[in-house]
N, C-alpha and C positions, 0 to 999 in steps of 0.2 A: 240794082242799086247796091245791095249788100255785097254782091260779088266783086264789085269794084273796090271795096275797102278791105276785104279779107285777104290781105297780102301786105307786102312791104313791112314784114314784122321786124326787120333789122332797124327800122325807124320808129318802132313802137315801144315806148318806155316800159309799159306794163308787160309786154311779151318778153322784152329783154330781161326783166326781173324774173319771169318764169324760167327763161333759159338758164339763168345763173342758178336757179333753185333746183330745176329738174333735168336740165339738159335740153338741147335743141329739139330732138325728136319728140319728146313728151310734151314740151311747151308748145310747139307748133301744132301738134295733134289736138291738144285740149283747146287751144285758141280757135282752131278751125271748127271743132265740134260745137263750141259755144258761140260761134259766129262773132268772134271778136274782130272788130275792124280797126283800121289805122286811119286817123283823121288828120287833115291839114289845118284844122281850126287853130291848134297850137302845135308847135314842133314837138313831136314825141307823143302826142295825145292818142288815146284809144277810143273806140266806140263799142259800148255794150249794147248790141242790138236786142230789142225785145220783139220776138217773133212767136206768134201763138201756134197751137198745135194744128191749125189749118194752114200754116205757113204764110199767114198774113203779117206783114211788117207793121208793128204798132208804133214804135218810135226807136230812138237810139240815144243812150246817155253818153255824152262825150266827157271824158275825164283825163286828167293829166297826173301821172305818177312819177315818183323818183325812181329811176331804173335800178338804183343800188339798194335802197331801203324798202321799196315797194309801198311806200307811204304816199298818200295823196298830196299834191302840191296845193297848199292853201294860202301861200303868200306870193305876191302882195295881195292876192284875192283868191277865193275858192274857185278852182278851175273846174267848173261843171257847166255844161251847155246841153241843149237838146236838139237832136237832128231835125225833128219836125219843125222847130222854130226857125232854124237856120234855112231850111229848104223853103219854108213859107215866106220868109223875108226875101229870098232870092226870086221866088215866083212872083211875089207882089211887085218887086222892082221891074221884072220883065213883063208884067201885065198878064201873067199866067195864073190859073186857078187850080190846075191839076196837081195832085199830090199822090204819091204811092203809099202814103201812111193811112192806117186805120187808127185814128187818134183816140185810143183807149188803152192805157197801160196794161200790160200783162206781166206774169212772172218771168224773170230772166231765166232762160233755159227751157221755157214751156214747150218749144218746138221738139224737144227730145222725148216728150211723153209718148208720142205716137210710135216711137221706135223701141221703147222699152215698157210695154204695157203691164208687165208683171212685177216690175222692180219697185221696192219701197222708195218713197220720196223723202228727201231731207230738204228743209228750207232754212236758209240763214238770211241775214240782212243784206250783206253786200255781195255784189257780183264777183269781186276778187276772191272772197272767201269761198264761194260756191265752186269756183274753178280749182282753187288750191285743194279744197277738201275732196273734190272728185278724183284727184290723184291718190290721195291717202286712203280714201274709203270708197273704192269703186263699186262696192256691193250696193251702194245707195245711189239714187239719181238726185243730184244736187241742183237745186234751184235757188233763186234769190228774190226776196221781196223788194229789194232796192233801197229800203230805208226802215227805220224803226216803226214808222206808222204805215208802211207799205203793204202790210198783210191785211187783206180785206176779202169779203165774200165774193166780190166781183172777180178778183184775181184767182180765187181758189175754186171757183166752179169747175174749172178744168180738171180738178183732182177727184172728181166723183168716183167712188169705188176703190179708192187708194188708201193705203196706210201712209200717214205723213208724220215725220219726225220734225219737230220745230227746234231749231238750235239758236236761241236768242243770244245776243251779245251780253257780256257782263253788265249787270244792272238793269237788264230788260226782261228778266225772267217773269216777274209778277205781271208785267204788262202783257206778255205773250200768253201767260196762263189764262188771263181774263179774255184775251182775244180768241184763244182756242175754244173756250167755253161758248163764246158767241158764234164762232164759226161752226162748231159741232151742232148747235141748235138749228142753224140754217142749212147745213149740209150733213144730214144724218148718215149718208153713205160713206162719209170720209171719217177715218179713225185718226184723230190727232193725238200725238204724244209730245209733251214738252220736256226737253232735256234740261236737267239742272246742273249738268257737269261743270260748266264754266263758273256758275255761281258758287259752287262748292270749292273749287280749287283756286279761285282768284285771290291774290293778295290785296290788301287795302290800296296799295299803289296802283295795281292793275285795275281795280274797280274805279279809282279816280280817273285813270286814263281811258276807261271804256274799252278794254280789250275785247276782241272777238276770237273765234276759233282759229282763224288764220295766224294770229299772233302766237299761238301755241304750237303750230305745226312747222 
């Protein structure tokens, strides 16, 4: 299923943005590493597949980006959909029940943990930021929680025995500090460190706009 989508990057707005930023070779390599798919749901849309470290497909987040700015398309509506919902609707219409999904979200990029067991992990909010940061800071294994509230014990269980650096968006530092304390209590083998970098350097306007690491890179 995933293999059918990890191609046609010339039609993928997000990958086109990466190409403009990093060049075709690096952009395609990172897109393939993170299993970024191309969706037909909207012209130019991408799929951020969530695959766990046992290589089970959990779901896929379908999003539409502006290929020039790299910003999400939110007008005339917020372009976000879920692959399991679309497949489920098609199966229902066809009278089928089978699905290739294991319907429980995981960290974006979790499938990479098995290949780099000794590398420190960095977690940010968005999938886009994880991919961009992976080019700038390859010494870390970048994963994404998927949203501000997407960091939870269920998703982080796969990180046992790891050192994990949390990189919250501007204005999310305090929330993720509290979350890190909760996670540490439930996952004592994981060392969580919350970075205050963005909170320290952000201007008032950047705080109002809710910048993340990718906006600085």
